[in-house]
N, C-alpha and C positions, 0 to 999 in steps of 0.2 A: 034811206040808204045814206051812210056817211060819205061825203065827198072830200077827199084830201087834195089840197092844192100845193103848188110848188112853194108857196110862202110858208106852209106848215111843216114840210119835210124837205130834206135836201134832194132826195130822188123819189119821185112818185112811183116810178116803175119798180125800183128796188123795194120800196115800202110795200107795194101791192103784193110782192112775193115773200115778204118777211114779217108782215104785220101780225102774224099769229102770236108773236112774243109780246106785243103791245098790251100793257095792262097796269097792274100795280105790284111792285116788289113786295114779297113777303118778309124781306129783311130790310131794316132801316139803314140806308147809306149815311155814313157820318163823315164829317171832315175831321182831320187830325188836330193835334194840339196847336193852340195859338198862344204865343207869349210876347211877341214884339220886343224881344230883348235878346237877340241871338248871340251877341258878343259875351253876354254874361251867362246865358242859359244853355248854350250849346258848346260841346267839347269834342276834341279829338284825343285819342289815347296815344300816349308816347311813353315807352319804357315802363308800362304799368301805372302811369300817372295820367292825369287829365290836364289838357291845355285848353284854355278858353280863347275867345276871339281876340283878346289882347296879348296872346302868346304867353300868358301867365301860367305857371305850373300850379295846379290846385290839388290839395290833399283834403279829402273829406270822406265821410261814410258813403258806402256804395248803395245803401238801401233805397234811396230815392233816385238813383241814376238808372236810366233805361236807354237802350239803343233807340236811335231815331232814324227813320227813313224819310227822304224828301222825294219830290216828283222825279228828279233825275236818277234816283236809285231804283226805280221800279221798271227795270229793263228785263230782268230774268223771269223765267217761268216760275221759279221757286227760289226763295232766299231766306237766310237768317243772318246774313252779313250786313253790316252797317258801317258807315264812315264816321257818323256823329253819334253823340250821346246827349241826353238832356236831363235836367232835374225835373221831376214830376212832383210838384209841391202839394197837389190836391188830388183827391180821388173823385170829387164831384165839384161842380161849379159852386163857388161861394163857401166852400168848406173853410173853417177857421184854420189858420196856419200856425197858431201858437205852439202846436205840438212839436214843430220842428226844433224849436229852442230846447225843449225838454228832452226829446228823444235823439236828436241828431245835432249836437252842439257845433261840430265842425261845419256842417252844411249851413246851419243858421248863421254862423259867424261870416261865412263867405257871402251869403245873401244880404246880411245886414250891412256889410262893408260896401256893397254895391247897390244899396237901396235907392240911391239917386237915379240910377238908370231905370228902375221900375217906375219911379214917380214921374219921370219925364215921358212916359209912354203917352201918345196923343189920343189913342182911342178912348171914347167915353165908356166903353164896356168895363174898364177897370175902375171907374170912379165909384167910391164908396165900398169897394170890395176889400177883403183881407189882404194884408201885405203879401207880395210875391204871387198874386193870383194868376192863374192861367185860365184859358177857355178851351172848348172842344174836349172836355174831359168828363168821364162818367164810367159806369160799370163796363160799358162796351169797350173802353180803352184798354182794359185789362184782360180781354179775351185772349187766350193763348194763341189761337190761329186766326189770321186775318187774310182777307183778299183785298188787295189795294189796286188803285188805278190813279195815274197822274191826272190832276186837274189842270195842268199847265201845258200839256203837250196834246197833239192831235191823235195820238195812238189810242186804240180801244183795247189794248192788251192789258190783261189782268195778271197780277203777280200773287202767288200764294206765299204768305209770310209766316215763317215758323218761329217759335220762341228761341231765345239764346240762353242755354243753361237753365231751362225751365222758367225763364223770365220773359214775359211778352215784350215784343218790340213795338214801339210807338211810331206813328206817322205824324208829319207836320200838317199844317192847314192848307198846303197846296195839294193834298191828296184826299181821296175818298176811300172808304173801306167799309166792309161788313166783318163781323167777328163771330167765331165759333169756339166752343170748348171741346168739340169732338173733331178730331183730325180727319176722320173719314168723311164726315159731313162737309167739312171745309174743302176736301179734295173733290167731292162731287159737285159742290157749288162752283168751284174754280173751273172744273171741266165744262160745266154748262155755260158759264160766262164766256169762255174762249171757244165755244162750239160755233160751227158755221152759221147756225140759225140766229144765234144771239148777235154774233159779229155782223152779219148781214143787216139785221134790224138796226143796230146802232149806227152803222155807216149810212143807212137810209134816212135817219132822222137828225144826224149831227151835221151842222154847218161848219166845215173845216176852216172857213175864213172868219169865224167868230173869234172875239178876243179870248174867250174861255169856252172851248167847244164842249168839254165834259163838265156837266153840272149835276147837282143832286137831282134836279127835276128830270133830267135825262135818265139817270141811273134808276130812279124810282119807277120808271116805266117798264123795267125788265120784269116780266112776270115769270118767276121761277117755276110755277106749276105748269105753265104752258111749255116752257123749255123742257121740263122734265118729261112731259107727255110725248114730246116729239122724238125722244130717243129711247130705243129699245135696250134692255139690259144686256143682251148678247153683244151689242156694240160696245157698251161700257166695259164688259168683261174682257174684251180684247184690247181696249184702249187705255184702261185705267187699272193698272196692276194693284192687287191687294184689296180691291173692293168686291165684297161678296154680295150675293143677292139680298141678304138680310140688311146690309148697309144701305143698299139702294132703296129697299122698301122702307126702312126707318127714316131715310131722308124724305121720301114722299109723304110719310106720316107727319113729319115735322112741318112740311109746307102746308098741309091741310090744317094743322093746329094753328099755325101762324096766320092763316088767312082770316081767322076770326078776329074782329076788330080789337078785342081786349088783349090779343097776343101780339099785336103789331109793333110793340115798342120794346121787345125783349133784348134786341141787339142794337 
């Protein structure tokens, strides 16, 4: 018999009544984009133009510009609004960035002009990488629908993030997220994460006095198959408008598929 102590969980009594959720997530939780160059790489929109961190008005192609959410933006239940935008220079870590000069000359000229800021970044992760490299980027970053949570705050609230004009919204590296290309699956996963069972489980294992209470290790303990089994579809039908029995069933089938080890890295 496994004995859980106060050192392992925040509340033994709460954990004892919520540990049905404890397991391994069928979806891989990711951190958002890391660039360490916010004054150059992040923008606010003003009169149809972009303003960088130095209050410079910037004109360039919009192809590589995506909406960006930070931890402080994840307060709503659902959103496709954002205060900031960012340049996404790569689709995967280590991708050659020479294409920017060829395909997006205005963007390239802006980046080239500010190359010194990129070269002054202190983290060793950028050493030997292509110009203007970013991290926390991959196929998962471009999922249309995301479920995000702040890694900087104590809240266990999850936000459903919808695309803006059919363009996915990015998160920065203070956030964690999972992504979906099926809106109904995203809504079901979002519902499960904010359900009483999952919330009670998270509160039982999270130490609120930790410097960073929400971590990938914590989130990867949420077993969606167990959360799914605890909820009857009749309850879903009343609580989650627009979700039919076939959507609920197909989400269950997705979980079963993703439980197989070779399927665990799809998102």
